[in-house]
ROMARRO-671445 format. One record per atom (N, C-alpha, C): x, y, z; residue in one letter. Coordinates in steps of 0.02 Angstrom, whole numbers, plus 32768, in hexadecimal, padded with zeros to 4 digits. Layout:
REM ROMARRO-671445
XYZa
...
//
This chain:
REM ROMARRO-671445
748E9F8BCCE3m
74479F9BCCCCm
74309FB2CC9Am
74649FFBCC85k
7457A01ACC5Ek
74659FF7CC25k
74A89FD0CC23t
74D49FC3CBDDt
749D9F98CBDAt
746F9F5FCBF2k
74439F4DCBC2k
74049F60CBADk
73FB9F95CBC6i
73D39FC0CBA6i
73EE9FD0CB6Ai
741D9FF8CB5Fy
743B9FFBCB1Ay
74559FC3CAF2y
74469F95CAF8t
74649F61CAEBt
74329F3ACAC2t
73FA9F37CACFl
73C49F18CABAl
73A09F36CA7Bl
73919F7ACA8Bp
73A19F9BCA39p
73BA9F91C9FCp
74009F85CA17l
74279F76C9EBl
74289F32C9D1l
74159EF3C9F8l
740A9EA8C9E4l
73C89EB5C99Dl
73A19EDBC9DFl
736F9EE7C9A5l
736C9EF6C95El
738F9F21C958l
73979F40C91Al
73BF9F30C8E4l
73FF9EE7C8FAg
74179EC6C8E2g
73F79E8BC8BEg
73C79E84C8F0i
73A39E42C8DAi
73699E68C89Ci
73519E97C89Fs
73269EBFC870s
735A9EB7C835s
73939EC4C835c
73BB9EDCC7FDc
73D19E8FC7D1c
73D99E78C7F5y
73DE9E26C7CFy
739D9DF8C7BFy
73679E12C7CAs
73159E04C7B0s
731B9DDDC774s
73109DBDC769q
73279D97C70Fq
72E79D79C6EFq
72EF9D85C6BCd
72B69D70C68Bd
72CC9D28C675d
72B79CFDC653k
72BB9CB4C631k
72999CBCC5E9k
72BE9CBAC5A3i
72B09C9EC576i
72BE9C6FC557i
728A9C5AC54Fs
72879C04C533s
72729BFDC4E4s
72B19BDBC4C1r
72959BD7C47Cr
727A9BAFC472r
724A9B90C428k
72349B6BC3FFk
725A9B30C400k
72A79B44C3F5n
72C59B03C3E6n
72DF9AD4C42Cn
72B69AF1C46Eg
72D49ADAC491g
73039AF4C4CAg
73329B27C49Dt
73599B50C4C0t
73479B83C503t
73629B99C552s
734B9BC9C553s
73789BEDC585s
736D9C39C58Ff
739F9C5FC5B2f
73819C85C5C5f
73A49CA9C611d
73A39CD6C635d
73A39D1CC610d
738A9D49C629a
739F9D9CC611a
73619DC4C637a
73819E0AC610k
734D9E29C627k
732C9E50C5EEk
72D19E4EC5E8i
72B39E50C5AEi
72B19EB5C5B9i
72B79EC1C576i
72A99F0DC57Ci
727F9F1AC55Ai
725B9F10C515e
721F9F15C510e
720C9ED8C4E5e
71B59ECFC4D9v
71AF9EAEC4B3v
71839EB3C488v
71AB9ECDC442g
717C9EDCC403g
714E9EA0C3EAg
71399ECEC3AAa
710F9E99C385a
71309E61C35Fa
71569E72C34Cs
71859E39C338s
71C59E21C356s
71F49E55C391y
721E9E40C396y
72279E4DC3E2y
72439E34C414i
72569E3FC454i
72969E5FC445i
72A09E89C488t
72E89EBFC490t
72E99E8BC4F2t
733A9E80C4E7y
73439E68C520y
73A39E6AC533y
73C39E79C568k
73F39E7BC578k
740E9E4BC592k
74379E2DC595e
74579DE7C5A4e
74619DFCC608e
74529DD6C61Fl
744B9DDAC666l
74909DF6C67Fl
74D69DBFC67Bd
750D9DD6C692d
75389E0CC676d
75029E36C64Dy
75259E7CC627y
74F89EA3C619y
74E09EBFC64Fl
74969EE1C64Dl
74BE9F3BC620l
74DF9F34C628d
74FB9F84C613d
75209F8AC5C6d
75149F4BC5B4g
75289F34C56Eg
74F89F45C540g
74E99F31C4E7p
74C69F3DC4C7p
748F9F21C4D4p
74579F36C4B8s
740B9F03C4AFs
74289ECEC481s
73F49EAAC478h
73FD9E79C44Ah
73A89E7DC42Eh
73859E51C401s
733C9E47C3F1s
734E9DF4C3D7s
73149DE3C3CEl
730A9D8FC3CEl
72BD9DA2C3B6l
72BB9D79C362n
728B9D7DC35Bn
724F9D4BC370n
72149D70C385k
71DB9D47C3ACk
71C59D07C38Dk
71CB9CFCC34Fs
71BD9CC7C332s
71E39C82C34Ds
72139C9CC367e
72529C68C36Ae
723D9C5DC3C5e
720B9C74C3DEi
72149C76C424i
71BB9C4AC44Di
71DD9C0CC467y
71AC9BEAC488y
71739C1CC4C4y
71AD9C31C4F3k
717E9C57C535k
71B39C81C568k
71AF9CC1C572i
71D99CE3C5A4i
71B29CE5C5C6i
71DF9CD9C610t
71D79CCFC64Dt
71F99D09C67Bt
71C19D2FC69Ey
71E09D7BC6AEy
71ED9D67C704y
72279D7DC716a
721C9D89C745a
71F89D84C782a
71BC9DB0C77Fn
71879D9FC7A9n
715E9D5FC79En
716C9D21C779g
71529D02C769g
712C9CFAC747g
71199D3BC717k
70DC9D2FC6DFk
71049D17C696k
70D39CFBC683e
70E89CCCC63Ce
70C59CF5C602e
70E69CECC5D5d
70CB9D14C57Dd
70C99CBEC552d
70B09CA5C54Dl
70BB9C6BC521l
70A69C74C4DBl
70E29C70C4B2l
70E59C99C47Bl
70CD9C52C441l
70EA9C1CC44Cg
70E59BFAC42Ag
70A79BC4C442g
70A09B9BC3FEk
70609B6BC40Ek
707A9B2CC414k
70BB9B04C401y
70AB9AC2C414y
70F69AC8C455y
70ED9A91C47Eh
712D9A8DC4AAh
715F9A77C485h
71619A4AC475n
718A9A29C467n
718799F4C405n
71BD99EBC406i
71B999D8C3B3i
71A1999AC3BDi
71809972C3E9e
714F9935C3D5e
71009949C3CBe
70FC9982C3F4e
70C399A0C3DEe
70B299D0C3ADe
70DC99F3C39Ev
70D79A04C347v
70BA99D3C327v
70FE9995C313k
70F0996DC2F8k
70BC9931C2E4k
70999922C32Ft
705B991FC334t
7018993DC30Ct
701A9984C30Cf
6FED99B8C2F5f
6FF499A5C2BBf
702899B6C28Di
70279997C253i
702B9961C234i
7033992FC24Ba
701998EAC22Ea
6FD398D7C231a
6FB598FAC273d
6F6D98F0C283d
6F42991CC23Bd
6F4D9950C244k
6F32998AC1FAk
6F38996BC1C2k
6F7A9960C1C5i
6F859946C182i
6F6498FBC15Ai
6F5098B7C18Fk
6F289895C196k
6EDF98ABC190k
6EC598CEC1ADe
6E8A98F4C196e
6E889908C166e
6E979956C150f
6E9A9974C110f
6EA99968C0E6f
6EF29944C0D7g
6F0F9941C092g
6EEF9922C070g
6EFB9920C03Fa
6EF5990CC000a
6F129902BFC3a
6F2398CBBF8Ed
6F5198C0BF5Fd
6F439901BF30d
6F8F9927BF31r
6F84993CBEE8r
6F69992FBEA5r
6F5E98F3BE80d
6F4498E1BE51d
6F2198ADBE48d
6F06988CBE85n
6ED39863BE8Fn
6EB4988EBEB2n
6E769888BEB0g
6E4398B1BEE5g
6E2C986EBF0Bg
6E2C9822BF03s
6E0B9810BF26s
6E4A97EDBF64s
6E7697FEBF4El
6EB697E7BF93l
6EC0981FBFBCl
6EC3980DC017r
6EDE9826C037r
6F22984AC038r
6F3B985EC075l
6F839869C08Fl
6F829840C0C8l
6FBC981FC0E8a
6FE4980FC12Fa
7041981EC130a
703E9854C154a
70779867C162a
70A69846C19Ca
70EC9835C190e
710B980DC1C9e
71449839C1C9e
715D9836C20Af
719F9860C20Af
71C69827C21Df
72029831C1FDe
72489813C1F2e
72829848C210e
72889840C252g
72CD9870C27Eg
728C98CBC263g
72D898DBC256n
72BB9935C242n
729F991CC1DDn
729798F2C1DAn
727A98E7C18Fn
721C98E3C180n
71E998E1C156i
71B198D6C15Ci
71BF98BDC111i
717F9888C116r
71819863C0CEr
7125985CC0D6r
7116987BC09Ai
70BF987CC0A5i
70B59842C05Ci
708F9821C07Dn
707997D3C057n
703797E4C03Dn
701397D0BFFDs
6FD897D7BFDBs
6FC4978FC00Ds
6F8C9787C012v
6F4F975AC021v
6F189751C028v
6EFB9704C008d
6EB79713BFFBd
6E8E9719C047d
6E3E9711C043k
6E2A9723C05Ek
6E3196F7C09Dk
6E4896C0C09Bn
6E5896A8C0DCn
6E8F96A4C0F4n
6EAC96E5C0EAg
6EF496EEC103g
6F1896B3C0E6g
6F1A9692C0B3k
6F4F965BC095k
6F69968FC06Dk
6FBC968AC05Fl
6FE09696C044l
6FE79695BFF9l
6FD396E3BFCFy
6FDB96D5BF83y
701196DFBF61y
7039971BBF8Ey
7074972DBF61y
70959744BFAFy
70D39731BF96e
71199754BFC9e
711C978FBFBCe
711B97C8BFDDg
712F9808BFE7g
718497FEBFE3g
71959838BFD0d
71E09862BFE2d
71E69867C02Bd
7229985FC033l
72369873C073l
725B98C3C080l
723698EEC099w
72569928C094w
72709946C0BBw
72AD9981C0D5n
72C0998EC10Bn
72A499E5C131n
727D99D0C16Cl
725C9A10C187l
72A09A3DC1B8l
72D99A1DC1ACs
73009A3AC1EBs
73199A70C1CDs
73169A74C17Cn
734A9A99C150n
73189AC0C118n
72D59ACBC137v
72AB9B06C0FCv
72D09B4EC0EBv
72C29B47C0A8v
72ED9B7FC07Av
72B59BA7C08Av
725F9BAEC084d
723E9BC2C07Cd
71E69BB7C07Dd
71CA9BCBC095f
717C9BC8C098f
715B9BF5C073f
713C9BE0C03Eh
710B9C1CC019h
70D19C0AC039h
70B59C3DC020k
706B9C40C04Fk
704E9C32C02Ek
70259C13C055v
6FD79BC6C04Av
6FC69BE1C00Ev
6FB69BC1BFE5s
6F939BD9BF95s
6F439BAABF9Cs
6F1E9BE3BFA9k
6EC49BCCBF9Ak
6EB59BB0BF64k
6E859B85BF68r
6E6B9B84BF0Dr
6E179B99BF09r
6E0D9BA6BEFBk
6DB69BABBEDFk
6D7F9B6BBF13k
6D9E9B48BF02n
6D879AFBBF2Cn
6D7F9AFFBF73n
6DA29B26BF78g
6DBD9B32BFDBg
6E019AF1BFF1g
6E119AE6BFA0d
6E499AC1BFCEd
6E769AD5BFCEd
6EB89AD5BFF2a
6EF89B03BFE9a
6F3B9AD8BFE0a
6F6E9AF2BFE1f
6FA59AD4BFCCf
6FD69AF6BFFBf
70139AD4C015l
70369AD1C049l
70779AD3C011l
70959B18C023n
70F49AFDBFEDn
71219B18C00Bn
71499AE9C01Fi
718E9AE8C04Fi
71BA9AD8C013i
71E69B07C021v
72179AF5BFF0v
72639AEAC02Bv
726E9AA9C00Ft
72869A89C04At
72B19A4DC01At
72E89A28C040y
730999FAC01Dy
72EE99BAC025y
72EC998ABFE4k
72DF9959BFE3k
731B9926BFE9k
730498F2C01Cv
733998B9C032v
73379883BFF2v
736C9873BFDDk
7371982CBFBAk
73BF980FBFC0k
73AF97DBBFF3r
73DD97B0BFF2r
741797D8C023r
745A97E9C00Cs
7472980EC03Bs
74819869C023s
745B986DBFEFs
744698B1BFD1s
743298D1BFE2s
7414990EBFD0e
73E19943BFDAe
73E69978BFAFe
73A7997DBF8Dk
73AA9998BF4Ck
736999DDBF5Dk
73749A1FBF50l
73369A44BF4Dl
730C9A4BBF30l
72CE9A53BF4Bd
729D9A42BF29d
724D9A69BF58d
720B9A5ABF33k
71F19A70BF67k
71A99A3CBF74k
71A79A33BF98l
71739A15BFBAl
71369A1EBFDCl
70FB9A17BF95v
70A29A2BBF96v
707299FFBFBCv
704B9A0DBFF4i
702799E1C015i
6FE499F8C00Di
6FC499D5BFEFr
6F7099F1BFD4r
6F4E99DFC020r
6F129A18C025i
6EFF9A24C07Ei
6EB99A33C052i
6E829A02C079i
6E519A36C049i
6E1E9A4BC087i
6E3C9A79C0B1n
6E269A9FC0CCn
6E4F9AE5C0E1n
6E479B12C0C5y
6E719B3DC0CEy
6E7D9B56C100y
6E599B72C138g
6E779B78C186g
6E9B9B48C1A2g
6E989B0DC184v
6ECA9ADDC1BBv
6F029AEFC189v
6EF59AE8C13Ba
6F419AFEC127a
6F709B24C140a
6F479B75C164e
6F709B92C16Be
6F809B8CC1B7e
6F729B62C1EEe
6F7B9B49C228e
6FB99B09C220e
6FB79AE4C1F5l
6FFA9ABBC1C0l
70349AE2C1BEl
70229B19C19Fs
70599B46C174s
70649B60C1CBs
705E9B81C1F3e
70659B9BC22Ee
70A79B51C247e
70679B16C25Aa
70959AF0C280a
70D69AE8C25Aa
70ED9AD4C20Bf
71279AC5C1F6f
71499B17C20Ff
71449B3CC200k
717C9B64C20Ek
71829B6DC25Fk
715F9B5EC286d
716B9B4FC2CFd
71A59B21C2CAd
71919ACBC2B9l
71BD9AA0C2B1l
720E9A9FC290l
71FA9AC8C252n
72439AE8C24Cn
727C9B10C27Bn
723E9B2FC2AAi
72729B5CC2C6i
72869B22C302i
72629B08C32Em
726C9AC8C34Em
72A79AA4C344m
72AF9A9BC300l
72D79A53C2F8l
73339A81C2EEl
732B9AC5C2ECk
73739AEEC2EBk
73639AE7C316k
73AF9ACFC33Ek
73D39AC6C38Fk
73F99AFBC378k
740F9B15C354d
744C9B56C364d
743D9B91C35Bd
74039B9FC359l
73EB9BE7C357l
73FB9C04C384l
//
């Protein structure tokens, strides 16, 4: 009987030592860890199978969700999957996008795998000018959203323009007729870039 009394606390202690948190990244991967600290920009964690080892850090911008051992969740990402963020981008560009050179034309975005094509269309949605294809999985830089006095804003994304079998570094510029929406789109493009990088 005494053996059972002493064994139970040891079993409970063993279970609590192996309690695990789960980190789900925006790129779709996840892993078990022990969260040490959640800071303003980074989280610090230890590998679950090496708790005596070094601490590691991960930028919060790469994380979709943290699930703690007690079941509580911290949702850091806005979009659950790649299709959700692509739909958001396409819808906002359709609603608020405008051709840079011709004010009477609107924009329409279409995705081809990890690439985006932004076309100029008339008020009825008919194709007026087919845009270039841009690689969103290999973005080099996101410039700050550029605001104009008339309320328009420009997204400037440095990435690769896809032409047949080659790619050339260039700048994708998207005119948006609402600054707040342009900021939202900028964040969505950043999230999509992270989500498309499966090797993070």
